[in-house]
C-alpha positions as CSV (number, residue, x, y, z in Angstrom):
1,M,64.4,-23.0,-52.3
2,T,64.8,-19.4,-51.0
3,P,68.5,-18.4,-51.1
4,V,69.9,-17.9,-47.7
5,A,73.4,-16.5,-47.0
6,D,75.7,-18.6,-44.8
7,L,76.1,-16.7,-41.5
8,T,79.0,-18.7,-40.2
9,D,82.6,-17.6,-40.4
10,P,84.9,-19.2,-43.0
11,V,87.8,-21.2,-41.5
12,P,91.1,-22.5,-42.9
13,G,90.3,-25.9,-44.2
14,G,86.8,-24.9,-45.1
15,R,83.5,-24.7,-43.2
16,P,82.1,-28.1,-42.3
17,G,81.0,-29.9,-45.4
18,D,82.1,-27.1,-47.8
19,V,84.9,-29.0,-49.4
20,E,82.7,-32.0,-50.2
21,R,80.0,-29.6,-51.4
22,A,82.4,-27.7,-53.6
23,T,83.7,-31.0,-55.1
24,A,80.1,-32.0,-56.0
25,L,79.4,-28.5,-57.4
26,T,82.5,-28.7,-59.6
27,G,81.1,-31.6,-61.4
28,E,77.7,-30.0,-61.8
29,L,79.1,-26.7,-63.0
30,S,81.4,-28.4,-65.5
31,G,78.4,-30.4,-66.8
32,K,76.7,-27.1,-67.5
33,G,79.6,-25.7,-69.4
34,V,80.8,-23.4,-66.6
35,H,84.6,-22.8,-67.0
36,G,85.2,-20.1,-64.4
37,I,83.8,-18.6,-61.2
38,V,83.6,-14.9,-60.3
39,L,84.5,-14.3,-56.7
40,S,82.8,-11.0,-55.9
41,Y,83.1,-8.4,-53.3
42,V,82.4,-4.6,-53.0
43,D,85.1,-2.2,-51.8
44,T,84.6,0.6,-49.3
45,A,84.1,3.1,-52.2
46,G,81.2,1.0,-53.5
47,V,83.0,-0.4,-56.6
48,G,82.5,-4.1,-57.4
49,R,85.8,-5.9,-57.4
50,V,86.5,-9.5,-58.4
51,K,88.9,-12.4,-58.7
52,T,88.1,-15.3,-60.9
53,I,89.1,-19.0,-60.6
54,P,88.8,-22.0,-63.0
55,T,85.8,-24.2,-62.0
56,A,88.3,-27.0,-61.1
57,K,89.7,-24.8,-58.3
58,L,86.4,-24.3,-56.4
59,A,87.1,-27.0,-53.8
60,S,90.5,-25.5,-53.1
61,A,88.9,-22.0,-52.7
62,A,86.4,-23.4,-50.3
63,A,89.1,-25.0,-48.2
64,W,91.9,-22.4,-48.3
65,G,90.5,-19.3,-49.9
66,V,92.0,-17.2,-52.7
67,G,94.6,-14.5,-52.0
68,M,93.8,-10.8,-52.2
69,S,95.6,-7.8,-50.9
70,P,93.9,-5.8,-48.1
71,V,95.0,-2.6,-49.9
72,F,91.6,-2.7,-51.8
73,D,89.8,-1.5,-48.7
74,T,91.2,1.9,-49.3
75,F,90.9,2.1,-53.1
76,L,89.0,5.1,-54.4
77,A,86.5,4.9,-57.3
78,N,89.3,6.2,-59.6
79,D,91.6,3.4,-58.5
80,S,94.0,5.6,-56.5
81,I,94.8,4.6,-53.0
82,V,94.5,6.3,-49.6
83,S,95.5,4.9,-46.3
84,T,94.6,4.7,-42.6
85,D,96.9,3.6,-39.7
86,V,96.3,-0.1,-40.5
87,L,95.0,-0.1,-44.1
88,G,96.4,1.0,-47.5
89,S,99.8,-0.7,-47.4
90,P,100.9,-3.0,-50.2
91,D,102.0,-5.5,-47.5
92,G,100.0,-8.5,-46.3
93,D,97.4,-10.9,-47.7
94,L,93.8,-11.9,-47.1
95,R,91.9,-15.0,-48.1
96,L,88.6,-14.8,-50.1
97,Y,86.1,-17.6,-49.2
98,P,83.1,-18.1,-51.4
99,D,79.7,-18.6,-49.9
100,L,78.7,-21.8,-51.7
101,G,75.0,-21.3,-50.8
102,R,74.9,-18.2,-52.9
103,L,76.8,-19.5,-55.9
104,V,74.9,-18.9,-59.1
105,V,75.4,-19.9,-62.7
106,L,75.4,-16.7,-64.7
107,A,72.7,-16.9,-67.4
108,G,73.8,-13.6,-68.8
109,Q,77.5,-14.6,-69.0
110,P,77.7,-18.1,-70.5
111,G,80.6,-20.1,-69.2
112,W,80.7,-18.3,-65.8
113,A,79.3,-18.8,-62.3
114,W,79.3,-16.2,-59.5
115,A,79.7,-16.2,-55.7
116,P,80.1,-13.6,-53.1
117,V,83.0,-13.9,-50.6
118,D,83.9,-13.2,-47.1
119,R,87.5,-12.2,-46.3
120,I,89.6,-13.6,-43.4
121,T,93.2,-13.2,-42.5
122,Q,95.9,-15.8,-43.1
123,E,95.6,-16.6,-39.4
124,G,91.9,-17.5,-39.9
125,E,90.5,-14.4,-38.2
126,R,87.7,-12.2,-39.4
127,H,89.1,-9.3,-41.5
128,P,87.8,-6.1,-39.8
129,G,87.6,-4.3,-43.2
130,C,85.3,-6.9,-44.8
131,T,81.9,-5.3,-45.2
132,R,80.1,-8.6,-45.9
133,T,81.5,-10.0,-42.7
134,F,80.4,-6.8,-40.9
135,L,76.8,-7.2,-42.1
136,R,76.8,-10.9,-41.5
137,T,78.0,-10.5,-37.9
138,L,75.5,-7.7,-37.2
139,V,72.4,-9.6,-38.3
140,A,73.5,-12.7,-36.4
141,E,74.0,-10.7,-33.3
142,A,70.6,-9.0,-33.7
143,E,69.0,-12.4,-33.7
144,R,71.0,-13.7,-30.8
145,R,70.6,-10.7,-28.6
146,H,67.2,-9.4,-29.6
147,G,65.4,-12.3,-31.3
148,I,65.0,-10.1,-34.3
149,T,65.6,-11.1,-37.9
150,F,65.2,-9.0,-41.0
151,Q,64.0,-9.1,-44.6
152,A,65.5,-6.7,-47.0
153,A,65.6,-5.7,-50.7
154,V,67.5,-3.1,-52.7
155,E,65.8,-1.2,-55.6
156,I,68.0,-0.8,-58.6
157,E,67.8,2.1,-61.1
158,W,70.0,2.4,-64.1
159,A,70.5,4.3,-67.3
160,V,70.8,2.5,-70.6
161,G,73.0,4.2,-73.2
162,Q,74.0,3.6,-76.7
163,G,77.4,2.1,-76.7
164,P,80.2,2.3,-76.7
165,A,79.8,6.0,-76.0
166,A,82.4,8.4,-77.4
167,A,84.8,10.0,-74.9
168,G,82.7,8.7,-72.0
169,E,79.6,10.5,-73.0
170,F,76.1,9.2,-72.2
171,V,73.6,8.9,-75.1
172,P,70.3,7.5,-74.0
173,A,69.4,4.2,-75.8
174,V,65.6,5.0,-75.6
175,S,63.7,8.1,-76.6
176,G,60.3,7.6,-75.1
177,P,58.7,9.6,-72.2
178,A,59.2,8.8,-68.5
179,Y,57.4,5.6,-67.5
180,G,56.2,5.4,-71.1
181,A,55.1,2.4,-73.1
182,I,57.4,3.6,-75.9
183,R,60.5,2.9,-73.8
184,Q,59.3,-0.5,-72.9
185,V,58.9,-1.4,-76.6
186,E,62.2,0.2,-77.6
187,L,64.1,-2.0,-75.1
188,S,61.8,-5.0,-75.3
189,D,64.2,-7.6,-76.5
190,C,66.9,-6.6,-74.0
191,T,64.6,-6.5,-71.0
192,A,62.9,-9.8,-71.9
193,D,66.3,-11.4,-72.0
194,L,67.1,-9.8,-68.6
195,L,64.0,-11.3,-67.1
196,A,64.8,-14.7,-68.5
197,A,68.4,-14.5,-67.1
198,L,67.2,-13.4,-63.7
199,A,64.6,-16.2,-63.6
200,A,67.3,-18.7,-64.5
201,Q,69.4,-17.4,-61.6
202,D,66.4,-17.8,-59.1
203,V,66.0,-14.0,-58.7
204,D,62.3,-13.3,-58.2
205,V,61.4,-10.0,-59.8
206,D,58.5,-8.0,-58.6
207,Q,58.6,-5.2,-61.2
208,L,60.7,-4.0,-64.2
209,H,59.7,-0.7,-65.8
210,P,60.9,2.5,-67.5
211,E,61.7,5.3,-65.0
212,Y,61.9,9.1,-65.0
213,A,65.3,10.1,-66.1
214,A,66.8,9.8,-69.6
215,G,67.2,6.2,-70.6
216,Q,66.3,5.1,-67.0
217,F,64.8,1.8,-65.9
218,E,64.1,0.3,-62.5
219,I,63.8,-3.2,-61.2
220,S,62.4,-4.4,-57.8
221,V,63.2,-7.8,-56.5
222,G,62.0,-10.0,-53.7
223,A,63.2,-9.7,-50.1
224,L,65.8,-11.9,-48.5
225,D,67.8,-11.9,-45.3
226,P,70.0,-8.7,-45.4
227,V,73.3,-10.5,-46.4
228,A,71.6,-12.4,-49.2
229,A,69.7,-9.2,-50.2
230,A,73.1,-7.3,-50.6
231,D,74.5,-10.3,-52.5
232,R,71.4,-10.2,-54.8
233,S,71.9,-6.4,-55.4
234,V,75.4,-7.1,-56.7
235,L,74.3,-10.1,-58.7
236,V,71.4,-8.3,-60.4
237,R,73.7,-5.4,-61.4
238,Q,76.2,-7.9,-62.9
239,T,73.4,-9.5,-64.8
240,I,71.9,-6.2,-66.1
241,R,75.3,-5.1,-67.3
242,A,76.1,-8.5,-69.0
243,V,72.7,-8.7,-70.8
244,A,72.8,-5.1,-71.9
245,Q,76.3,-5.6,-73.4
246,R,75.1,-8.6,-75.4
247,H,72.5,-6.3,-76.9
248,G,75.1,-3.6,-77.7
249,F,74.2,-1.2,-74.9
250,V,76.1,0.3,-72.0
251,V,74.6,0.9,-68.5
252,S,75.3,3.2,-65.6
253,F,74.3,2.8,-62.0
254,A,76.0,6.0,-61.0
255,P,74.0,8.4,-58.7
256,A,74.1,11.1,-61.3
257,V,74.6,10.0,-64.9
258,L,74.2,13.7,-65.9
259,A,74.8,16.7,-63.7
260,Q,71.3,17.9,-64.0
261,G,68.0,16.1,-63.5
262,V,67.0,13.0,-61.6
263,G,69.6,10.4,-60.7
264,N,69.8,6.7,-60.0
265,G,68.6,5.6,-56.6
266,G,69.1,2.4,-54.7
267,H,66.4,2.6,-52.1
268,L,66.5,0.1,-49.3
269,H,63.4,-1.8,-48.1
270,L,63.7,-3.3,-44.7
271,S,61.4,-5.1,-42.2
272,A,62.1,-6.5,-38.7
273,W,60.6,-9.8,-37.6
274,R,60.4,-11.8,-34.4
275,D,59.2,-15.4,-34.2
276,G,57.8,-15.2,-37.8
277,T,55.8,-12.0,-37.1
278,N,56.3,-8.8,-38.9
279,L,56.9,-6.0,-36.4
280,H,55.7,-3.4,-38.9
281,S,52.1,-4.8,-39.0
282,G,49.4,-5.6,-36.6
283,G,50.7,-3.4,-33.8
284,A,48.9,-0.6,-31.8
285,G,51.1,2.1,-33.2
286,R,50.7,4.4,-36.2
287,Y,49.8,2.4,-39.4
288,G,49.9,-0.8,-37.5
289,M,53.5,-0.6,-36.4
290,T,54.5,-2.2,-33.1
291,P,56.3,0.0,-30.5
292,E,59.6,-1.6,-31.6
293,A,58.9,-0.9,-35.3
294,E,58.3,2.8,-34.5
295,S,61.5,3.0,-32.5
296,F,63.4,1.2,-35.3
297,A,62.2,3.8,-37.8
298,A,63.0,6.6,-35.3
299,G,66.5,5.3,-34.8
300,I,67.1,5.4,-38.6
301,L,65.7,9.0,-38.8
302,R,67.8,10.2,-35.9
303,R,71.0,9.0,-37.6
304,L,70.2,9.7,-41.3
305,P,72.7,12.7,-41.5
306,A,75.6,10.4,-40.5
307,L,74.2,7.4,-42.5
308,T,74.5,9.4,-45.7
309,A,78.3,8.8,-45.5
310,L,77.4,5.1,-46.1
311,T,74.3,5.4,-48.2
312,A,75.4,8.3,-50.4
313,P,79.2,7.9,-50.5
314,S,80.2,9.6,-53.7
315,P,80.6,13.2,-54.6
316,A,78.2,12.4,-57.4
317,S,75.6,11.3,-54.8
318,Y,75.0,15.0,-53.9
319,L,74.1,15.9,-57.5
320,R,71.2,13.5,-56.9
321,L,70.2,14.5,-53.4
322,K,68.1,17.5,-54.2
323,P,64.8,18.6,-52.7
324,S,61.5,17.9,-54.5
325,Q,62.9,15.1,-56.6
326,W,61.7,12.1,-54.5
327,A,65.3,11.6,-53.2
328,G,64.3,12.0,-49.5
329,V,66.7,14.7,-48.5
330,F,65.0,15.7,-45.2
331,T,64.7,13.8,-41.9
332,A,61.0,13.3,-42.5
333,W,58.8,10.1,-42.5
334,G,55.3,9.2,-43.6
335,R,53.1,6.6,-45.0
336,E,53.5,6.3,-48.8
337,R,55.1,9.8,-48.9
338,R,57.7,9.6,-51.6
339,E,59.5,12.8,-50.6
340,A,60.1,11.5,-47.1
341,A,63.5,10.0,-46.3
342,V,61.8,7.1,-44.5
343,R,58.6,5.9,-46.2
344,I,56.2,3.7,-44.3
345,V,55.0,1.0,-46.7
346,T,52.0,-0.8,-45.2
347,G,51.1,-2.9,-48.3
348,T,47.6,-3.4,-49.6
349,L,44.8,-4.7,-47.4
350,G,45.1,-8.5,-47.1
351,L,48.9,-8.6,-47.5
352,R,50.0,-6.2,-44.8
353,D,51.3,-8.9,-42.3
354,Q,53.8,-9.9,-45.0
355,A,54.4,-6.8,-47.0
356,A,54.7,-4.0,-44.4
357,N,58.2,-2.5,-44.4
358,L,60.3,0.7,-44.3
359,E,61.8,2.3,-47.4
360,V,65.0,4.3,-46.8
361,K,65.3,6.7,-49.8
362,P,68.5,8.7,-49.6
363,V,70.5,5.7,-50.9
364,D,72.2,5.3,-54.3
365,L,74.1,2.5,-56.0
366,A,77.5,4.0,-55.3
367,A,76.8,2.6,-51.8
368,N,78.4,-0.6,-50.8
369,P,75.1,-2.5,-50.1
370,Y,76.6,-4.4,-47.1
371,L,77.7,-1.1,-45.5
372,A,74.4,0.6,-46.3
373,L,72.2,-2.1,-44.9
374,G,74.4,-2.7,-41.9
375,G,74.5,1.0,-41.0
376,V,70.7,1.3,-41.3
377,I,70.1,-1.8,-39.2
378,A,72.6,-0.6,-36.6
379,A,70.8,2.8,-36.4
380,G,67.4,1.0,-36.1
381,L,68.5,-1.3,-33.4
382,D,69.9,1.6,-31.4
383,G,66.4,3.2,-31.8
384,I,64.9,0.0,-30.3
385,A,67.4,-0.1,-27.5
386,S,66.7,3.5,-26.5
387,A,62.9,3.3,-27.1
388,A,63.2,6.2,-29.5
389,G,59.9,8.0,-30.4
390,L,58.8,8.9,-33.8
391,P,58.2,12.6,-34.3
392,E,55.1,13.9,-36.0
393,E,54.5,12.6,-39.6
394,S,55.3,15.0,-42.4
395,A,52.7,15.3,-45.3
396,G,53.6,16.5,-48.8
397,D,57.0,17.9,-49.7
398,P,59.2,18.7,-46.6
399,A,60.8,21.5,-48.6
400,R,57.6,23.5,-48.3
401,L,57.5,23.4,-44.5
402,T,57.9,26.6,-42.6
403,M,60.8,26.8,-40.2
404,E,58.4,26.5,-37.3
405,E,56.7,23.4,-38.9
406,A,60.0,21.8,-39.6
407,K,61.2,22.3,-36.1
408,A,58.0,20.9,-34.6
409,R,58.5,17.7,-36.7
410,D,62.3,17.6,-36.2
411,V,62.7,17.8,-40.0
412,R,66.3,18.8,-41.0
413,R,68.0,18.9,-44.3
414,L,70.4,16.1,-44.9
415,P,74.1,16.9,-45.8
416,T,74.4,18.7,-49.1
417,S,78.0,17.5,-49.7
418,L,80.1,14.4,-48.9
419,T,82.3,16.6,-46.7
420,E,79.2,17.4,-44.5
421,A,78.3,13.7,-44.4
422,V,81.8,12.7,-43.2
423,T,81.6,15.3,-40.5
424,E,78.3,13.8,-39.3
425,F,79.7,10.3,-39.5
426,R,82.8,11.2,-37.5
427,A,80.6,12.5,-34.7
428,D,78.3,9.4,-34.6
429,D,79.6,7.0,-32.0
430,V,76.8,4.5,-32.6
431,L,77.6,4.0,-36.3
432,R,81.4,4.1,-35.8
433,D,81.1,1.5,-33.0
434,A,78.9,-0.8,-35.1
435,L,81.5,-0.7,-37.9
436,G,84.5,-1.0,-35.6
437,P,87.5,1.2,-35.8
438,V,89.2,-0.4,-38.8
439,L,86.2,-0.2,-41.1
440,A,85.0,3.2,-39.8
441,D,88.4,4.7,-40.4
442,A,88.5,3.2,-43.9
443,V,85.1,4.8,-44.6
444,V,86.4,8.2,-43.5
445,A,89.7,7.9,-45.4
446,V,88.0,6.8,-48.6
447,R,85.3,9.5,-48.5
448,E,87.8,12.2,-47.8
449,G,89.9,10.9,-50.6
450,E,86.9,11.1,-53.0
451,V,86.3,14.7,-51.9
452,A,90.0,15.6,-52.5
453,A,90.0,13.9,-55.9
454,V,87.3,16.3,-57.2
455,D,88.2,19.4,-55.3
456,G,87.2,22.5,-57.3
457,W,85.4,20.5,-60.1
458,D,82.0,21.7,-61.5
459,P,79.0,19.4,-61.4
460,E,79.4,18.3,-65.1
461,R,82.9,17.2,-64.5
462,I,82.0,15.3,-61.3
463,A,79.1,13.5,-63.1
464,A,81.4,12.5,-66.0
465,A,84.1,11.2,-63.6
466,Y,81.8,8.8,-61.8
467,R,79.5,8.0,-64.8
468,W,81.0,4.6,-65.6
469,K,82.4,3.6,-62.2
470,Y,79.3,1.8,-60.8
């Protein structure tokens, strides 16, 4: 069965049927040797945080949640804390509620299961800083108001190092060339175990291959609804890390493992659907897009400068976002154009009605996937609402356009620093309104805190500071 996220709000006492379901799951999990459950969420800085419970406490967690301080909404990647007018205090409590439909036995971590959580207040209300709740609410509203659903996937790139590395250094675990067969052989046992673990967790893998940078690999997985896709991104990274550790390796999903060269991306793939029909295929627009699909892409392009505060949220992100490195650092689009920030993927002939989608490239894995997907969807929906038009397509490398050509195509350079990205985000009412004031202010406070934490640092020191945070 295809995993689907529960789009309903948790409630004190449990969602209807959840306590009974959790009780049954407890017996099943215990029979499989599962002793504990990882309750997983991602903070505003993009760091995965957890609480764990004994398997026997699953029914209690489904009914009444598990306590967690709201202060984590304003944690930085270095674990220091900033604040807003409502967040950052040591006071108060939230309840973490597991989504039982997304609970998975961790094949790479024997004895453990994993589940993503939504967070509500002790009064049973949605926590406005919960990014999973933000995305869950957004996609439910899109279907209710517009009749549109989405399919999404997050590409995952990571660097494999010899471990444990001395003094935080990165030493590549493989020596072969980019995309090379040598790398595949050198890491064959580990990647075979990874594929086996993901299959056991019902994660359908499309591709797993060596990538460009030192020690780098990439995995592409099947598309799901956006909330489940974000969950899957977190789960896959948890699995990669666990399997690598069992083989004596360390892994980094940081945007820039080293200060120079190509970094790790987390490209988003997204398609909009209505009544079972893919809006990115079979239409009268360019490359088979429907008018709504073109406006959806145009809305994303229009807001990319502000979106980078969500999709490239670390100072290290801007070591990766460089021209002519397939990172998509200009507001350009095109079919199968890998330097374009928004790449139109039509799929091969015969599969286009299912495979056509958009790829958003200026995204890395420091991004909270719920925030990144939610922001991109909000931008696209605004494009549909305003019937935004796509500018002229850009061929080749946008960095080579003349000033006149770039102006004619509305091609602009994306922010070159996190400070610039925050300035763009502050000025974007559509994105701030979509997030709501509490979450939007948390984004600004955390991003500004990250900037202040590395003020005056050179690229090498910045890369080292974030190398093992994601």
